[in-house]
PDB file of N, CA, C, O and CB in Angstrom:
ATOM      1  N   MET A   1      -1.698 -15.090 -12.937  1.00  0.00           N
ATOM      2  CA  MET A   1      -0.820 -15.073 -12.155  1.00  0.00           C
ATOM      3  C   MET A   1       0.059 -14.440 -13.374  1.00  0.00           C
ATOM      4  O   MET A   1      -0.174 -15.294 -14.229  1.00  0.00           O
ATOM      5  CB  MET A   1      -0.496 -16.430 -11.367  1.00  0.00           C
ATOM      6  N   THR A   2       0.762 -13.666 -13.893  1.00  0.00           N
ATOM      7  CA  THR A   2       1.220 -12.986 -15.392  1.00  0.00           C
ATOM      8  C   THR A   2       2.363 -14.088 -15.206  1.00  0.00           C
ATOM      9  O   THR A   2       2.943 -14.693 -14.304  1.00  0.00           O
ATOM     10  CB  THR A   2       1.750 -10.955 -15.597  1.00  0.00           C
ATOM     11  N   LYS A   3       2.346 -14.012 -16.256  1.00  0.00           N
ATOM     12  CA  LYS A   3       3.693 -15.133 -17.378  1.00  0.00           C
ATOM     13  C   LYS A   3       4.719 -14.302 -16.971  1.00  0.00           C
ATOM     14  O   LYS A   3       4.362 -13.197 -16.562  1.00  0.00           O
ATOM     15  CB  LYS A   3       3.626 -15.230 -19.557  1.00  0.00           C
ATOM     16  N   THR A   4       6.310 -14.632 -16.981  1.00  0.00           N
ATOM     17  CA  THR A   4       7.382 -13.797 -17.411  1.00  0.00           C
ATOM     18  C   THR A   4       8.347 -14.949 -18.682  1.00  0.00           C
ATOM     19  O   THR A   4       7.982 -16.031 -19.143  1.00  0.00           O
ATOM     20  CB  THR A   4       8.376 -13.252 -15.779  1.00  0.00           C
ATOM     21  N   ALA A   5       9.032 -14.534 -18.819  1.00  0.00           N
ATOM     22  CA  ALA A   5      10.202 -15.373 -19.520  1.00  0.00           C
ATOM     23  C   ALA A   5      11.180 -15.429 -18.698  1.00  0.00           C
ATOM     24  O   ALA A   5      12.185 -16.039 -19.063  1.00  0.00           O
ATOM     25  CB  ALA A   5      10.763 -14.859 -20.804  1.00  0.00           C
ATOM     26  N   ILE A   6      11.147 -14.812 -17.376  1.00  0.00           N
ATOM     27  CA  ILE A   6      12.258 -15.037 -17.597  1.00  0.00           C
ATOM     28  C   ILE A   6      11.267 -15.877 -15.437  1.00  0.00           C
ATOM     29  O   ILE A   6      10.275 -15.567 -14.778  1.00  0.00           O
ATOM     30  CB  ILE A   6      13.815 -13.440 -18.217  1.00  0.00           C
ATOM     31  N   VAL A   7      12.442 -16.956 -15.287  1.00  0.00           N
ATOM     32  CA  VAL A   7      11.870 -17.337 -14.197  1.00  0.00           C
ATOM     33  C   VAL A   7      12.833 -18.115 -12.715  1.00  0.00           C
ATOM     34  O   VAL A   7      13.928 -18.623 -12.958  1.00  0.00           O
ATOM     35  CB  VAL A   7      10.860 -18.239 -14.852  1.00  0.00           C
ATOM     36  N   PRO A   8      12.526 -18.117 -11.906  1.00  0.00           N
ATOM     37  CA  PRO A   8      11.833 -16.930 -11.471  1.00  0.00           C
ATOM     38  C   PRO A   8      11.530 -15.811 -12.081  1.00  0.00           C
ATOM     39  O   PRO A   8      11.694 -15.467 -13.251  1.00  0.00           O
ATOM     40  CB  PRO A   8      12.309 -16.538 -10.654  1.00  0.00           C
ATOM     41  N   THR A   9      10.799 -14.958 -10.644  1.00  0.00           N
ATOM     42  CA  THR A   9      10.963 -12.990 -11.295  1.00  0.00           C
ATOM     43  C   THR A   9      12.332 -12.657 -10.090  1.00  0.00           C
ATOM     44  O   THR A   9      13.213 -13.259  -9.476  1.00  0.00           O
ATOM     45  CB  THR A   9       8.808 -11.419 -10.778  1.00  0.00           C
ATOM     46  N   ARG A  10      11.669 -11.004 -10.316  1.00  0.00           N
ATOM     47  CA  ARG A  10      13.051 -11.043  -9.566  1.00  0.00           C
ATOM     48  C   ARG A  10      12.442 -10.977  -7.994  1.00  0.00           C
ATOM     49  O   ARG A  10      13.088 -11.064  -6.950  1.00  0.00           O
ATOM     50  CB  ARG A  10      14.230  -9.568 -10.029  1.00  0.00           C
ATOM     51  N   ALA A  11      10.963 -10.793  -8.167  1.00  0.00           N
ATOM     52  CA  ALA A  11      10.941 -10.121  -6.470  1.00  0.00           C
ATOM     53  C   ALA A  11      10.779 -11.275  -6.054  1.00  0.00           C
ATOM     54  O   ALA A  11      10.837 -11.340  -4.826  1.00  0.00           O
ATOM     55  CB  ALA A  11       9.711  -8.959  -5.809  1.00  0.00           C
ATOM     56  N   GLN A  12      10.495 -12.762  -6.858  1.00  0.00           N
ATOM     57  CA  GLN A  12      10.515 -13.849  -5.542  1.00  0.00           C
ATOM     58  C   GLN A  12      12.159 -14.683  -5.159  1.00  0.00           C
ATOM     59  O   GLN A  12      12.330 -15.380  -4.159  1.00  0.00           O
ATOM     60  CB  GLN A  12       9.241 -15.271  -6.033  1.00  0.00           C
ATOM     61  N   ASP A  13      13.255 -14.389  -6.239  1.00  0.00           N
ATOM     62  CA  ASP A  13      14.868 -14.425  -5.753  1.00  0.00           C
ATOM     63  C   ASP A  13      15.143 -14.396  -7.292  1.00  0.00           C
ATOM     64  O   ASP A  13      14.962 -14.912  -8.394  1.00  0.00           O
ATOM     65  CB  ASP A  13      15.611 -15.986  -4.679  1.00  0.00           C
ATOM     66  N   PHE A  14      15.911 -13.070  -6.290  1.00  0.00           N
ATOM     67  CA  PHE A  14      16.639 -12.274  -7.596  1.00  0.00           C
ATOM     68  C   PHE A  14      17.936 -12.846  -7.425  1.00  0.00           C
ATOM     69  O   PHE A  14      18.609 -11.997  -8.010  1.00  0.00           O
ATOM     70  CB  PHE A  14      16.708 -10.454  -7.586  1.00  0.00           C
ATOM     71  N   PRO A  15      18.861 -13.826  -6.968  1.00  0.00           N
ATOM     72  CA  PRO A  15      19.697 -14.124  -6.904  1.00  0.00           C
ATOM     73  C   PRO A  15      19.597 -14.920  -8.761  1.00  0.00           C
ATOM     74  O   PRO A  15      20.178 -14.506  -9.764  1.00  0.00           O
ATOM     75  CB  PRO A  15      19.874 -14.763  -5.459  1.00  0.00           C
ATOM     76  N   LYS A  16      18.829 -15.903  -8.661  1.00  0.00           N
ATOM     77  CA  LYS A  16      18.399 -17.155  -9.117  1.00  0.00           C
ATOM     78  C   LYS A  16      17.719 -16.039 -11.031  1.00  0.00           C
ATOM     79  O   LYS A  16      17.950 -16.443 -12.171  1.00  0.00           O
ATOM     80  CB  LYS A  16      16.831 -18.171  -7.567  1.00  0.00           C
ATOM     81  N   TRP A  17      16.863 -14.597 -10.633  1.00  0.00           N
ATOM     82  CA  TRP A  17      16.541 -13.846 -11.286  1.00  0.00           C
ATOM     83  C   TRP A  17      17.711 -14.034 -12.298  1.00  0.00           C
ATOM     84  O   TRP A  17      17.909 -14.738 -13.288  1.00  0.00           O
ATOM     85  CB  TRP A  17      16.241 -12.684 -10.633  1.00  0.00           C
ATOM     86  N   TYR A  18      18.422 -13.050 -11.576  1.00  0.00           N
ATOM     87  CA  TYR A  18      19.928 -11.951 -12.266  1.00  0.00           C
ATOM     88  C   TYR A  18      20.652 -13.126 -13.065  1.00  0.00           C
ATOM     89  O   TYR A  18      21.007 -12.978 -14.235  1.00  0.00           O
ATOM     90  CB  TYR A  18      21.376 -11.102 -10.731  1.00  0.00           C
ATOM     91  N   GLN A  19      20.905 -14.689 -12.109  1.00  0.00           N
ATOM     92  CA  GLN A  19      21.333 -15.339 -13.050  1.00  0.00           C
ATOM     93  C   GLN A  19      21.482 -15.966 -14.648  1.00  0.00           C
ATOM     94  O   GLN A  19      22.500 -16.259 -15.275  1.00  0.00           O
ATOM     95  CB  GLN A  19      21.235 -15.686 -12.620  1.00  0.00           C
ATOM     96  N   GLU A  20      19.592 -16.071 -15.152  1.00  0.00           N
ATOM     97  CA  GLU A  20      18.742 -15.913 -15.946  1.00  0.00           C
ATOM     98  C   GLU A  20      18.938 -15.050 -16.841  1.00  0.00           C
ATOM     99  O   GLU A  20      18.717 -15.200 -18.042  1.00  0.00           O
ATOM    100  CB  GLU A  20      17.837 -15.756 -15.469  1.00  0.00           C
ATOM    101  N   VAL A  21      19.330 -14.172 -16.348  1.00  0.00           N
ATOM    102  CA  VAL A  21      18.876 -12.813 -16.870  1.00  0.00           C
ATOM    103  C   VAL A  21      20.046 -12.593 -18.069  1.00  0.00           C
ATOM    104  O   VAL A  21      19.865 -12.315 -19.255  1.00  0.00           O
ATOM    105  CB  VAL A  21      18.868 -11.488 -15.532  1.00  0.00           C
ATOM    106  N   ILE A  22      21.399 -12.833 -17.287  1.00  0.00           N
ATOM    107  CA  ILE A  22      23.072 -13.792 -17.690  1.00  0.00           C
ATOM    108  C   ILE A  22      23.037 -14.371 -18.285  1.00  0.00           C
ATOM    109  O   ILE A  22      23.875 -14.442 -19.183  1.00  0.00           O
ATOM    110  CB  ILE A  22      23.845 -14.613 -17.013  1.00  0.00           C
ATOM    111  N   LYS A  23      21.788 -15.353 -18.133  1.00  0.00           N
ATOM    112  CA  LYS A  23      22.000 -16.835 -19.041  1.00  0.00           C
ATOM    113  C   LYS A  23      21.081 -16.459 -20.697  1.00  0.00           C
ATOM    114  O   LYS A  23      21.528 -16.841 -21.779  1.00  0.00           O
ATOM    115  CB  LYS A  23      20.987 -18.571 -17.914  1.00  0.00           C
ATOM    116  N   ALA A  24      19.814 -15.685 -20.554  1.00  0.00           N
ATOM    117  CA  ALA A  24      19.271 -15.652 -21.297  1.00  0.00           C
ATOM    118  C   ALA A  24      19.858 -14.252 -22.475  1.00  0.00           C
ATOM    119  O   ALA A  24      19.698 -14.080 -23.683  1.00  0.00           O
ATOM    120  CB  ALA A  24      18.062 -15.764 -20.628  1.00  0.00           C
ATOM    121  N   ALA A  25      20.503 -13.534 -21.506  1.00  0.00           N
ATOM    122  CA  ALA A  25      21.056 -12.470 -22.862  1.00  0.00           C
ATOM    123  C   ALA A  25      22.555 -12.622 -22.955  1.00  0.00           C
ATOM    124  O   ALA A  25      23.320 -11.741 -23.348  1.00  0.00           O
ATOM    125  CB  ALA A  25      20.737 -10.629 -22.603  1.00  0.00           C
ATOM    126  N   ASP A  26      22.832 -13.611 -22.625  1.00  0.00           N
ATOM    127  CA  ASP A  26      24.455 -14.426 -23.602  1.00  0.00           C
ATOM    128  C   ASP A  26      25.785 -13.006 -23.029  1.00  0.00           C
ATOM    129  O   ASP A  26      26.643 -12.254 -23.490  1.00  0.00           O
ATOM    130  CB  ASP A  26      24.121 -14.357 -26.441  1.00  0.00           C
ATOM    131  N   LEU A  27      25.250 -13.328 -21.995  1.00  0.00           N
ATOM    132  CA  LEU A  27      26.369 -12.073 -21.433  1.00  0.00           C
ATOM    133  C   LEU A  27      27.654 -12.719 -21.133  1.00  0.00           C
ATOM    134  O   LEU A  27      28.655 -12.303 -21.717  1.00  0.00           O
ATOM    135  CB  LEU A  27      25.878 -11.237 -19.915  1.00  0.00           C
ATOM    136  N   ALA A  28      27.751 -13.733 -20.252  1.00  0.00           N
ATOM    137  CA  ALA A  28      28.641 -14.220 -19.896  1.00  0.00           C
ATOM    138  C   ALA A  28      28.186 -15.919 -19.526  1.00  0.00           C
ATOM    139  O   ALA A  28      27.211 -16.653 -19.689  1.00  0.00           O
ATOM    140  CB  ALA A  28      29.145 -13.292 -18.884  1.00  0.00           C
ATOM    141  N   GLU A  29      29.137 -15.967 -19.116  1.00  0.00           N
ATOM    142  CA  GLU A  29      28.760 -17.818 -19.107  1.00  0.00           C
ATOM    143  C   GLU A  29      30.214 -18.452 -17.829  1.00  0.00           C
ATOM    144  O   GLU A  29      31.385 -18.154 -18.062  1.00  0.00           O
ATOM    145  CB  GLU A  29      29.134 -18.816 -21.500  1.00  0.00           C
ATOM    146  N   THR A  30      29.933 -19.057 -16.939  1.00  0.00           N
ATOM    147  CA  THR A  30      30.369 -20.260 -16.185  1.00  0.00           C
ATOM    148  C   THR A  30      32.041 -19.792 -16.362  1.00  0.00           C
ATOM    149  O   THR A  30      32.533 -18.997 -17.162  1.00  0.00           O
ATOM    150  CB  THR A  30      29.793 -21.977 -16.952  1.00  0.00           C
ATOM    151  N   SER A  31      32.550 -20.437 -15.521  1.00  0.00           N
ATOM    152  CA  SER A  31      34.251 -20.587 -15.607  1.00  0.00           C
ATOM    153  C   SER A  31      34.438 -22.193 -14.854  1.00  0.00           C
ATOM    154  O   SER A  31      33.665 -22.688 -14.035  1.00  0.00           O
ATOM    155  CB  SER A  31      35.263 -19.048 -14.488  1.00  0.00           C
ATOM    156  N   SER A  32      35.344 -22.635 -15.251  1.00  0.00           N
ATOM    157  CA  SER A  32      35.224 -23.846 -15.056  1.00  0.00           C
ATOM    158  C   SER A  32      36.273 -24.006 -13.308  1.00  0.00           C
ATOM    159  O   SER A  32      36.515 -24.954 -12.560  1.00  0.00           O
ATOM    160  CB  SER A  32      35.803 -24.689 -16.642  1.00  0.00           C
ATOM    161  N   VAL A  33      36.716 -22.165 -13.298  1.00  0.00           N
ATOM    162  CA  VAL A  33      36.951 -22.328 -12.565  1.00  0.00           C
ATOM    163  C   VAL A  33      35.536 -21.344 -11.237  1.00  0.00           C
ATOM    164  O   VAL A  33      34.855 -20.346 -11.469  1.00  0.00           O
ATOM    165  CB  VAL A  33      38.395 -22.166 -12.866  1.00  0.00           C
ATOM    166  N   ARG A  34      35.630 -22.427  -9.635  1.00  0.00           N
ATOM    167  CA  ARG A  34      34.588 -21.922  -9.564  1.00  0.00           C
ATOM    168  C   ARG A  34      33.738 -20.996  -8.665  1.00  0.00           C
ATOM    169  O   ARG A  34      33.906 -21.206  -7.463  1.00  0.00           O
ATOM    170  CB  ARG A  34      34.230 -22.645  -9.698  1.00  0.00           C
ATOM    171  N   GLY A  35      32.925 -20.088  -8.960  1.00  0.00           N
ATOM    172  CA  GLY A  35      32.252 -18.454  -8.242  1.00  0.00           C
ATOM    173  C   GLY A  35      32.630 -17.718  -9.258  1.00  0.00           C
ATOM    174  O   GLY A  35      32.249 -16.558  -9.102  1.00  0.00           O
ATOM    175  N   CYS A  36      33.344 -17.921 -10.451  1.00  0.00           N
ATOM    176  CA  CYS A  36      34.419 -16.783 -11.567  1.00  0.00           C
ATOM    177  C   CYS A  36      32.845 -17.034 -12.629  1.00  0.00           C
ATOM    178  O   CYS A  36      31.952 -17.878 -12.550  1.00  0.00           O
ATOM    179  CB  CYS A  36      36.749 -17.690 -12.512  1.00  0.00           C
ATOM    180  N   MET A  37      33.062 -15.895 -13.557  1.00  0.00           N
ATOM    181  CA  MET A  37      32.529 -16.709 -14.346  1.00  0.00           C
ATOM    182  C   MET A  37      33.306 -15.321 -15.792  1.00  0.00           C
ATOM    183  O   MET A  37      33.680 -14.169 -15.570  1.00  0.00           O
ATOM    184  CB  MET A  37      30.482 -17.116 -13.950  1.00  0.00           C
ATOM    185  N   ILE A  38      33.294 -15.829 -16.693  1.00  0.00           N
ATOM    186  CA  ILE A  38      33.708 -14.300 -18.479  1.00  0.00           C
ATOM    187  C   ILE A  38      32.567 -14.637 -19.352  1.00  0.00           C
ATOM    188  O   ILE A  38      31.984 -15.498 -20.011  1.00  0.00           O
ATOM    189  CB  ILE A  38      35.688 -14.648 -19.957  1.00  0.00           C
ATOM    190  N   ILE A  39      32.630 -13.120 -18.844  1.00  0.00           N
ATOM    191  CA  ILE A  39      31.985 -11.862 -19.817  1.00  0.00           C
ATOM    192  C   ILE A  39      32.208 -11.211 -20.475  1.00  0.00           C
ATOM    193  O   ILE A  39      32.613 -10.051 -20.397  1.00  0.00           O
ATOM    194  CB  ILE A  39      31.613 -11.125 -19.605  1.00  0.00           C
ATOM    195  N   LYS A  40      31.874 -12.143 -21.638  1.00  0.00           N
ATOM    196  CA  LYS A  40      31.681 -12.031 -23.083  1.00  0.00           C
ATOM    197  C   LYS A  40      31.491 -10.354 -23.730  1.00  0.00           C
ATOM    198  O   LYS A  40      31.195  -9.459 -22.939  1.00  0.00           O
ATOM    199  CB  LYS A  40      30.305 -12.959 -23.377  1.00  0.00           C
ATOM    200  N   PRO A  41      31.695 -10.036 -25.261  1.00  0.00           N
ATOM    201  CA  PRO A  41      31.955  -8.948 -25.524  1.00  0.00           C
ATOM    202  C   PRO A  41      31.490  -8.000 -25.041  1.00  0.00           C
ATOM    203  O   PRO A  41      31.956  -7.141 -24.292  1.00  0.00           O
ATOM    204  CB  PRO A  41      31.901  -8.841 -26.373  1.00  0.00           C
ATOM    205  N   TRP A  42      29.569  -8.303 -25.924  1.00  0.00           N
ATOM    206  CA  TRP A  42      28.823  -7.689 -25.294  1.00  0.00           C
ATOM    207  C   TRP A  42      28.020  -7.765 -24.054  1.00  0.00           C
ATOM    208  O   TRP A  42      26.837  -7.423 -24.060  1.00  0.00           O
ATOM    209  CB  TRP A  42      28.363  -7.544 -25.926  1.00  0.00           C
ATOM    210  N   GLY A  43      28.590  -8.181 -23.034  1.00  0.00           N
ATOM    211  CA  GLY A  43      28.601  -7.873 -21.436  1.00  0.00           C
ATOM    212  C   GLY A  43      29.904  -7.186 -21.413  1.00  0.00           C
ATOM    213  O   GLY A  43      30.082  -6.322 -20.555  1.00  0.00           O
ATOM    214  N   TYR A  44      30.681  -7.422 -22.116  1.00  0.00           N
ATOM    215  CA  TYR A  44      32.002  -6.262 -21.115  1.00  0.00           C
ATOM    216  C   TYR A  44      31.516  -5.004 -21.366  1.00  0.00           C
ATOM    217  O   TYR A  44      31.293  -4.171 -20.487  1.00  0.00           O
ATOM    218  CB  TYR A  44      33.919  -6.192 -21.707  1.00  0.00           C
ATOM    219  N   ALA A  45      31.262  -4.766 -23.119  1.00  0.00           N
ATOM    220  CA  ALA A  45      30.502  -3.260 -23.350  1.00  0.00           C
ATOM    221  C   ALA A  45      29.731  -2.703 -22.419  1.00  0.00           C
ATOM    222  O   ALA A  45      29.924  -1.508 -22.194  1.00  0.00           O
ATOM    223  CB  ALA A  45      29.595  -3.221 -24.415  1.00  0.00           C
ATOM    224  N   LEU A  46      28.898  -3.272 -21.814  1.00  0.00           N
ATOM    225  CA  LEU A  46      27.996  -2.378 -20.709  1.00  0.00           C
ATOM    226  C   LEU A  46      29.274  -2.870 -19.754  1.00  0.00           C
ATOM    227  O   LEU A  46      30.378  -2.540 -20.187  1.00  0.00           O
ATOM    228  CB  LEU A  46      25.979  -2.928 -20.191  1.00  0.00           C
ATOM    229  N   TRP A  47      29.265  -3.143 -19.299  1.00  0.00           N
ATOM    230  CA  TRP A  47      30.257  -3.261 -17.892  1.00  0.00           C
ATOM    231  C   TRP A  47      30.812  -1.876 -18.176  1.00  0.00           C
ATOM    232  O   TRP A  47      30.435  -0.930 -17.484  1.00  0.00           O
ATOM    233  CB  TRP A  47      31.635  -4.695 -17.777  1.00  0.00           C
ATOM    234  N   GLU A  48      31.648  -1.716 -19.115  1.00  0.00           N
ATOM    235  CA  GLU A  48      32.104  -0.592 -19.602  1.00  0.00           C
ATOM    236  C   GLU A  48      31.751   0.934 -19.311  1.00  0.00           C
ATOM    237  O   GLU A  48      32.569   1.685 -18.780  1.00  0.00           O
ATOM    238  CB  GLU A  48      31.930  -0.801 -20.672  1.00  0.00           C
ATOM    239  N   GLN A  49      30.283   1.402 -19.754  1.00  0.00           N
ATOM    240  CA  GLN A  49      29.835   1.361 -19.541  1.00  0.00           C
ATOM    241  C   GLN A  49      29.190   2.074 -18.647  1.00  0.00           C
ATOM    242  O   GLN A  49      29.035   3.280 -18.455  1.00  0.00           O
ATOM    243  CB  GLN A  49      30.038   0.799 -19.702  1.00  0.00           C
ATOM    244  N   ILE A  50      28.714   0.743 -17.941  1.00  0.00           N
ATOM    245  CA  ILE A  50      27.890   1.296 -15.766  1.00  0.00           C
ATOM    246  C   ILE A  50      29.630   1.477 -15.353  1.00  0.00           C
ATOM    247  O   ILE A  50      29.726   2.640 -14.960  1.00  0.00           O
ATOM    248  CB  ILE A  50      26.577  -0.893 -14.106  1.00  0.00           C
ATOM    249  N   GLN A  51      30.931   0.850 -15.288  1.00  0.00           N
ATOM    250  CA  GLN A  51      31.917   2.237 -14.536  1.00  0.00           C
ATOM    251  C   GLN A  51      32.193   2.993 -14.917  1.00  0.00           C
ATOM    252  O   GLN A  51      32.686   3.770 -14.100  1.00  0.00           O
ATOM    253  CB  GLN A  51      32.968   2.275 -14.114  1.00  0.00           C
ATOM    254  N   GLN A  52      32.156   3.703 -16.970  1.00  0.00           N
ATOM    255  CA  GLN A  52      32.054   5.178 -17.030  1.00  0.00           C
ATOM    256  C   GLN A  52      30.526   5.666 -16.628  1.00  0.00           C
ATOM    257  O   GLN A  52      29.801   6.471 -17.212  1.00  0.00           O
ATOM    258  CB  GLN A  52      32.460   5.674 -18.567  1.00  0.00           C
ATOM    259  N   GLN A  53      30.406   5.276 -16.020  1.00  0.00           N
ATOM    260  CA  GLN A  53      28.926   6.583 -15.651  1.00  0.00           C
ATOM    261  C   GLN A  53      29.012   7.093 -13.981  1.00  0.00           C
ATOM    262  O   GLN A  53      28.860   8.184 -13.431  1.00  0.00           O
ATOM    263  CB  GLN A  53      26.875   5.591 -15.839  1.00  0.00           C
ATOM    264  N   LEU A  54      29.498   5.019 -13.252  1.00  0.00           N
ATOM    265  CA  LEU A  54      29.889   5.305 -11.903  1.00  0.00           C
ATOM    266  C   LEU A  54      31.657   6.307 -11.498  1.00  0.00           C
ATOM    267  O   LEU A  54      32.087   6.929 -10.527  1.00  0.00           O
ATOM    268  CB  LEU A  54      29.874   3.627 -11.289  1.00  0.00           C
ATOM    269  N   ASP A  55      31.949   6.112 -12.265  1.00  0.00           N
ATOM    270  CA  ASP A  55      33.664   7.618 -12.007  1.00  0.00           C
ATOM    271  C   ASP A  55      33.143   7.899 -12.295  1.00  0.00           C
ATOM    272  O   ASP A  55      32.269   7.174 -11.818  1.00  0.00           O
ATOM    273  CB  ASP A  55      35.215   8.112 -12.443  1.00  0.00           C
ATOM    274  N   GLN A  56      32.334   8.977 -13.258  1.00  0.00           N
ATOM    275  CA  GLN A  56      31.657  10.203 -13.825  1.00  0.00           C
ATOM    276  C   GLN A  56      31.611  10.960 -12.132  1.00  0.00           C
ATOM    277  O   GLN A  56      32.190  11.963 -11.714  1.00  0.00           O
ATOM    278  CB  GLN A  56      29.837   9.808 -14.796  1.00  0.00           C
ATOM    279  N   LYS A  57      30.382   9.700 -11.220  1.00  0.00           N
ATOM    280  CA  LYS A  57      29.898   9.732  -9.954  1.00  0.00           C
ATOM    281  C   LYS A  57      30.281  10.367  -9.458  1.00  0.00           C
ATOM    282  O   LYS A  57      30.090  11.579  -9.354  1.00  0.00           O
ATOM    283  CB  LYS A  57      29.876   8.984  -9.316  1.00  0.00           C
ATOM    284  N   ILE A  58      31.675   8.933  -8.516  1.00  0.00           N
ATOM    285  CA  ILE A  58      32.452   9.303  -7.766  1.00  0.00           C
ATOM    286  C   ILE A  58      33.558  10.325  -7.904  1.00  0.00           C
ATOM    287  O   ILE A  58      33.947  10.801  -6.838  1.00  0.00           O
ATOM    288  CB  ILE A  58      32.772   8.416  -7.490  1.00  0.00           C
ATOM    289  N   LYS A  59      34.200  10.798  -9.121  1.00  0.00           N
ATOM    290  CA  LYS A  59      35.323  11.685  -8.836  1.00  0.00           C
ATOM    291  C   LYS A  59      34.396  12.930  -8.734  1.00  0.00           C
ATOM    292  O   LYS A  59      34.933  13.930  -8.257  1.00  0.00           O
ATOM    293  CB  LYS A  59      36.617  11.737 -10.022  1.00  0.00           C
ATOM    294  N   ALA A  60      33.571  12.995  -8.968  1.00  0.00           N
ATOM    295  CA  ALA A  60      32.487  14.956  -8.936  1.00  0.00           C
ATOM    296  C   ALA A  60      32.369  14.783  -8.100  1.00  0.00           C
ATOM    297  O   ALA A  60      32.978  15.767  -7.679  1.00  0.00           O
ATOM    298  CB  ALA A  60      30.977  15.637  -9.613  1.00  0.00           C
ATOM    299  N   LEU A  61      31.988  14.191  -7.061  1.00  0.00           N
ATOM    300  CA  LEU A  61      31.729  13.787  -5.374  1.00  0.00           C
ATOM    301  C   LEU A  61      33.350  14.283  -4.826  1.00  0.00           C
ATOM    302  O   LEU A  61      33.431  15.075  -3.887  1.00  0.00           O
ATOM    303  CB  LEU A  61      31.323  11.614  -5.020  1.00  0.00           C
ATOM    304  N   GLY A  62      34.447  13.809  -5.416  1.00  0.00           N
ATOM    305  CA  GLY A  62      35.581  14.421  -4.434  1.00  0.00           C
ATOM    306  C   GLY A  62      35.923  13.109  -4.075  1.00  0.00           C
ATOM    307  O   GLY A  62      36.036  13.033  -2.851  1.00  0.00           O
ATOM    308  N   HIS A  63      36.127  12.081  -4.627  1.00  0.00           N
ATOM    309  CA  HIS A  63      36.754  10.873  -4.684  1.00  0.00           C
ATOM    310  C   HIS A  63      37.724  10.096  -5.267  1.00  0.00           C
ATOM    311  O   HIS A  63      38.208  10.595  -6.283  1.00  0.00           O
ATOM    312  CB  HIS A  63      36.201  10.426  -4.798  1.00  0.00           C
ATOM    313  N   GLN A  64      38.046   9.298  -5.021  1.00  0.00           N
ATOM    314  CA  GLN A  64      39.675   8.346  -5.917  1.00  0.00           C
ATOM    315  C   GLN A  64      38.900   7.094  -6.199  1.00  0.00           C
ATOM    316  O   GLN A  64      38.179   6.510  -5.390  1.00  0.00           O
ATOM    317  CB  GLN A  64      41.516   7.809  -4.654  1.00  0.00           C
ATOM    318  N   ASN A  65      39.103   6.790  -7.291  1.00  0.00           N
ATOM    319  CA  ASN A  65      38.660   5.390  -6.852  1.00  0.00           C
ATOM    320  C   ASN A  65      40.283   4.497  -6.240  1.00  0.00           C
ATOM    321  O   ASN A  65      41.507   4.475  -6.369  1.00  0.00           O
ATOM    322  CB  ASN A  65      37.802   4.506  -8.489  1.00  0.00           C
ATOM    323  N   ILE A  66      39.371   4.006  -5.683  1.00  0.00           N
ATOM    324  CA  ILE A  66      41.013   2.373  -5.719  1.00  0.00           C
ATOM    325  C   ILE A  66      40.122   0.470  -6.140  1.00  0.00           C
ATOM    326  O   ILE A  66      39.024  -0.064  -6.293  1.00  0.00           O
ATOM    327  CB  ILE A  66      42.066   2.052  -2.842  1.00  0.00           C
ATOM    328  N   TYR A  67      41.531   0.198  -6.137  1.00  0.00           N
ATOM    329  CA  TYR A  67      41.915  -1.440  -6.240  1.00  0.00           C
ATOM    330  C   TYR A  67      41.437  -2.248  -4.884  1.00  0.00           C
ATOM    331  O   TYR A  67      41.807  -2.161  -3.714  1.00  0.00           O
ATOM    332  CB  TYR A  67      43.734  -1.658  -6.394  1.00  0.00           C
ATOM    333  N   CYS A  68      40.547  -2.995  -5.481  1.00  0.00           N
ATOM    334  CA  CYS A  68      41.734  -4.093  -3.709  1.00  0.00           C
ATOM    335  C   CYS A  68      40.830  -5.188  -5.068  1.00  0.00           C
ATOM    336  O   CYS A  68      39.912  -5.034  -5.874  1.00  0.00           O
ATOM    337  CB  CYS A  68      40.897  -4.132  -0.633  1.00  0.00           C
ATOM    338  N   PRO A  69      41.932  -6.452  -4.590  1.00  0.00           N
ATOM    339  CA  PRO A  69      42.312  -7.741  -5.576  1.00  0.00           C
ATOM    340  C   PRO A  69      40.923  -8.575  -4.952  1.00  0.00           C
ATOM    341  O   PRO A  69      40.448  -8.602  -3.817  1.00  0.00           O
ATOM    342  CB  PRO A  69      44.226  -8.683  -5.244  1.00  0.00           C
ATOM    343  N   LEU A  70      40.443  -9.339  -6.439  1.00  0.00           N
ATOM    344  CA  LEU A  70      38.846 -10.612  -7.268  1.00  0.00           C
ATOM    345  C   LEU A  70      39.557 -11.612  -6.215  1.00  0.00           C
ATOM    346  O   LEU A  70      38.885 -12.190  -5.361  1.00  0.00           O
ATOM    347  CB  LEU A  70      38.819 -11.431  -9.765  1.00  0.00           C
ATOM    348  N   LEU A  71      40.922 -11.777  -6.322  1.00  0.00           N
ATOM    349  CA  LEU A  71      41.270 -13.611  -5.566  1.00  0.00           C
ATOM    350  C   LEU A  71      41.718 -13.250  -4.652  1.00  0.00           C
ATOM    351  O   LEU A  71      42.338 -12.191  -4.559  1.00  0.00           O
ATOM    352  CB  LEU A  71      42.360 -14.860  -6.183  1.00  0.00           C
ATOM    353  N   ILE A  72      41.498 -14.107  -3.679  1.00  0.00           N
ATOM    354  CA  ILE A  72      42.688 -13.985  -2.472  1.00  0.00           C
ATOM    355  C   ILE A  72      42.837 -15.253  -2.347  1.00  0.00           C
ATOM    356  O   ILE A  72      41.946 -16.096  -2.457  1.00  0.00           O
ATOM    357  CB  ILE A  72      42.382 -13.249  -0.964  1.00  0.00           C
ATOM    358  N   PRO A  73      44.374 -15.498  -2.029  1.00  0.00           N
ATOM    359  CA  PRO A  73      45.236 -16.453  -1.919  1.00  0.00           C
ATOM    360  C   PRO A  73      44.886 -17.116  -0.668  1.00  0.00           C
ATOM    361  O   PRO A  73      44.763 -16.227   0.175  1.00  0.00           O
ATOM    362  CB  PRO A  73      46.567 -15.987  -2.004  1.00  0.00           C
ATOM    363  N   LEU A  74      44.613 -18.545  -0.024  1.00  0.00           N
ATOM    364  CA  LEU A  74      44.986 -19.148   0.626  1.00  0.00           C
ATOM    365  C   LEU A  74      46.088 -19.139   1.517  1.00  0.00           C
ATOM    366  O   LEU A  74      46.300 -20.107   2.246  1.00  0.00           O
ATOM    367  CB  LEU A  74      44.918 -19.719   0.124  1.00  0.00           C
TER     368      LEU A  74
END
């Protein structure tokens, strides 16, 4: 079996693997608010690049962006 730096592997448990990649790359950290993360500068820079690429593709198809609330109060 091939040894990987991140355990479990992506094929074994994608959600856990993803969280481990985020930690190992120091892209974000957990917040005191359950289910929320604090995105660090390097992680945010990556997000901005992803967002720009997606925005171009969405608009090229003739669609418009919308904004939905991230936190819904009880």
